[in-house]
N, C-alpha and C positions, 0 to 999 in steps of 0.2 A: 726483587724489587719492581718489577714490571707488573705485579699482580693487581694492585689497586689502580693502576691506569687501566687494565684491561677491565678490571670490574666498573669504573666508572663509564667507560666507553659501552659496555653493556648495559648499563642503567640508562644511558642517553639514547642509544641507537636501538636497542634489543639484541638479543643473543644472536640472532641469525646473521646479521651482518659483521658481527665481530668474531664470533669463534671459529668459523672456517678460515679466515685470514690467519688467527693465531695458531690454529692447530697445524695447518698447511706450511706456514712459515717456520714454526717450530721443529717440523719434521725435516724440512729441507735444511736447517741449519744443523740439527745432529748429524745429517748425513755428510755436510760440509765439513763438520768437526771430524768426523771418521776418516774423509779424505784427508784432510789437514794433517793428522796425525800418522796416517800411512805413508803420506808423501814427505814425511819429516819436516814441514815447514817451521819456520822460526818460531820459538814460543810465545811470543807476543802476538802473533797472528791466530795461534791456536786458543789463547786466552781471550782474544777479542771475540772470536767465533763463539766460544763458550760461554761469554758473557752475554751475548746477543741471544743465544739459545734459551738462557735461564729468563731474560726479559721477555720472552713470547710465550712461556708455558701457558698453555690455556686455560688453566684455572677451573677445570671440571668440577672438582669437589665443592668449592664454594658457591659456584654458580647453581649447582645441583641442589643444594640446600635453599639458595634463592627461589628455586623453582617450586619448591615445595611450600614456601610462604605465598608465592604468588597464586597458586592453586587453593590455598586455605583462605586467602582474603577474599574469594569470592564465594566461599562455603563457610559463613560464619559459624554455622553449627558442628563444624567438624574441628574445632580447635584441639580437642584432645587428639584426634587422629593426626593432625599436622604435626603436634608435638613428638609423636611416638615415629612418625617419618623422619622427622629431623633427627631423633636419636638414632634411628637405625641406620640413616645416610651418613652420621657422624661415624658410627661405629665401622661401618664397611670402609668407609674412606681410610679410617687409622689402620684397619686389617690390611688393607692393598698397600698401605705405607709401610708397614712393618713386614709383609710378607713379599713383597715385590721383589726385594734385593736377594732373595733365595734363587729363583728361577734365572735372574740376570747372572748371578755368581756362577750358576751351573753352566750357563753358555759359555761364559768365560774361560771356565775350565775345560769344558768339553769340545768346544767349537773353535772360538777365537776370541781374542780379548776384545774386540770390537763388537761382538755379535750381540752384546747386551744393548748397547746403544743403538744398533741398527733395528732390533727387535723393538726399542721403544719408539722410534721414528715411525715404524709401521703401524704399531696400535695407535699412537697419538693422530697420525693422518687418518687413519679409517673411523675409529670411534670418536674421536674429536669431532668430525664433520657429521657423523650420526647423530651425536648428541645435539648439535647446532641445529639441524634439520627436524628434530623431534617436535611433534604437534604440541608439546608443552612449552616450547620456547617463548617467553614473554617478549612484548612489543616494548620499545622504549617508553619511558616516562616523559610526558611532554615539558613538565617543570625541568627534570634534567637536562632535557635538549636545550631548552632556552637558557640554561644558566641559572635559573632561580632555584626555588625550593630551599629546604633547611640546610643547616650546616651539619657536616657529617660528624666532625669531631666533638665530643663532649667527655666530662669527667668520667662517666660511666664507661664510655667505650674505650677510653684510654687506659682504666683500671682493667677491663678485660683483655686489652691487648698486652698489658704486663703479664697477666695470667697466662696468656697464650706463649709469651715469650718465655716466662719462666719454666713453662711445660715443655717447650723445645730444649733449653738447656738441662733439664732432667734426662730427657731421652736422649740428646746427644752424649752426654758424659756416661750415662748407663750403658750406652753402645760402646764407647770407645773403651771401658774398662775391661769388660769381659775379653775384647778383642787383645788388650794387652795381656790379661791373665793367661788366655789360651795361647797366645805365643812364646809367653816365658815357661809354660809348661810343656811346651812343644807339641801342642794338639790345637793348631788354629781351626780345624773343621768343626769344634765343638762351638765355638763362638757364635756360629748360626743358629745352632740348637738352643742355645741360651737365649737369644733374641725370639725364635719362634716361640718359646715357652711362654714369654710375656704376651706375644700377640693371641695365643689360645685364651690365657686367663683374660686378657682385656677383652677379647670380643665376647667371653661368657658374662663379664660384667656389663658390658653394652647391651646384651641381649635382656638381661635382667631390668636394666633400666627402661627398655623398650616395651616391655610386658607389665610393667606398673602402670596403675590407674591414673587418672588426671589428678591434678592439684599438688604436684610435686615441688616443693621448695627449692627451686634452683640454685638459690643463694646458699642455702643450707648444704645442697649436695656440693656446690663448689669447695665450700670451706672444709667439710668433713674428707672429701676426697683428696684435697692437696695437704691436709694434716695427715692423713693416713700415708700418703706418699713419704711425708718427712719422717715417719716412724719406719715404715717398711724399708728405707734404705739404709738405715743405721747399720744393719749386720754386716753390709759390704765393707765396712771399715774394720771388721774383725777377722777377715781372713776367711777361711773355710774351704778354699780350693775351688775347683771348676763346678762341681756339684752342688758345693754350698752356694756360690754365686748363682747358679741356676735356679735353686729354690727362692733364694730372695727375690732375684728379678722376675720370677714368675709371680710371687705374691705382690710385688708392686705393681704388675700389670692389672690387677684386680681394682685398681683406683686411677687408672689413667683414662679409660673409656668415660666413665661417670664425669672426671673433671673436664674433658673435652666436650662432652654433650651439654654440661651446664654452661661452659664458656659460649658455645654458638646458640644454645636456648636462650640465654639472656641477651645475647646481641640481637636476636631477633625483637626483642622487647625495647631495647633503647635506641637502636639504629632508626633514622629515617627511612620508612619504607620506600621512598623514590631513590635512596641511595644504597639500598640494602646489598646489591652485589658489591659494590666498593667496600662497605663494612665487613663483608663476609672474607674477600679477598686480602684485607688489611690484617684481619685475624690470622688468616692462614699463613701470612708472610711474617708474622710474630712468630708463629710455630717453628717456621723454616729458619728465620733468622737465628732464634735460640739454638735450634740443633746444630745449625751450621757453625756458630761461635763456639758452642761447647766441644764439637767435634775438634776443632783446631785446639782449643785450650786443654781439652783432656788428653789429647794425642801428645801435646808438649809436656803436660805433667807426667804422663805416663812413661814417656822416652826418658825423662829426665830423673824422675823421683820412684819410678813403678807404678803399679796399676792401682795401689791403695791412694795415690795421690788423685788420681783421675776419680776413683769414688769419692774422695773428699770433695771435688767439685759438685758431684750429685747430690751429696748431702746439703752442703751449702746452699745450693740452689734451691732444693725442696724446703729447706728451713726459712729461707728468706721469702719463697712464695706463700708458706703457710702465714707468715707475719703480715705481708701484703693483703693476703685473702681476709684476715680478721680485721686489720685496720682501714683498710680503704674500699674493699668491695661492700657496699652499703644497701641494704633494701630500700632505702629512702629514694636512692637514685635508679633503683631498677624497678619499674613498674611491671604490674602483672599483666598476663597475655592481653592482647587487644590491639586494636588499630592505633597506629602512631599518628603520622602526619598525613595519610592519602592510602591509596589503594592502588597496588600493582596492576597493570593492564594484564588481562588473561593472555593465554597461550595465543600464537600468531595467527592460527587458524580459527579462532573461535569467534561466533557472532556477537555483536553488541549485547549487552544484557537487556532484559525486557524490563519495560517500565516497572516500576516497584521494587524490582531486585535491590538488595542492598548495596550492589556496588554501581547500580545506573547512575547517570549523571544527574546531579542536582539532589542528591540524596546522601546524606552522611551514613556512613557503614555502620552497621548494626555491631554494637560492642559485644566482644567475646566475654565469658566469665572468667572471672579472676579466680586464681587458687585461692584454697582455703588459708593459704600462709599469707596472702596478701602481697606475693612477690612477682 
């Protein structure tokens, strides 16, 4: 829940003052959590530390996408390149999200139950600070610092937040189901392989999107991708054992990356540029909230009624998401690519733009070409 707050601060103050504090604070809190667990402190203390650790996650993924947008706003002729960069960034972020638990689990099994958390603390401290100090880190936006500027929340952004939350519900329940199935068949080690198959196919689909030409209709991509997910998950209700489930989940992965790419690509078009970091972290929070809620609900369903009940939640979430995409996500509320309400300041180390440059003070940004679809 702390993501939008960190995003808001990054919009106001810039990435460099905010991210090192968040990254180092998060690393310290993870280390404290490990110490509290090993010392067997009271459960409320452990929960409080874990909650604070969640609030300080430095939001590298959403802020990375914000940087691509910042760079692109100063090079209006590179709209196509920025779109591909956003697609690639979203794909890599998703891959790390799905693949990351594998090495963490390996450390838990081979080293110590807390080894995964300690590794996470080290990685966040080191690479979070490096990311914050990178020359591409944008400065704060004056209107955001003064408390002015446009309103963040709009019907279009709320629709995208709903789609991100539904995607989290699908992912969380699709993960809980194979875990319960593998446990029921006495082979828990295969659950990770099932999840890994989804990562492979989703990555492949994301890379295909990256390689496509400009003019992609992102609203159509979003609708087709979520409708495909609603169809792809139906075989989960038919059983098929571990290998049948693995095949179905792998096919599901083909529609996940395109859906996420469309969500974040459309957010770049509808969110106020002065509050882009906050918007991206808000959508990232929707994904995490959905996944967390589904993990709890699907786990309870699987424990009480079997793994098929968990897959029922997957199918329900996908069907409702497809309905929302068709009825709520509309092209009329999602403009084509181009400047919205301003221009993000450039990297911290950059010089002021020369006179006549599209981003120079006193001059309106040069519009970027819209896609053929008008989205």
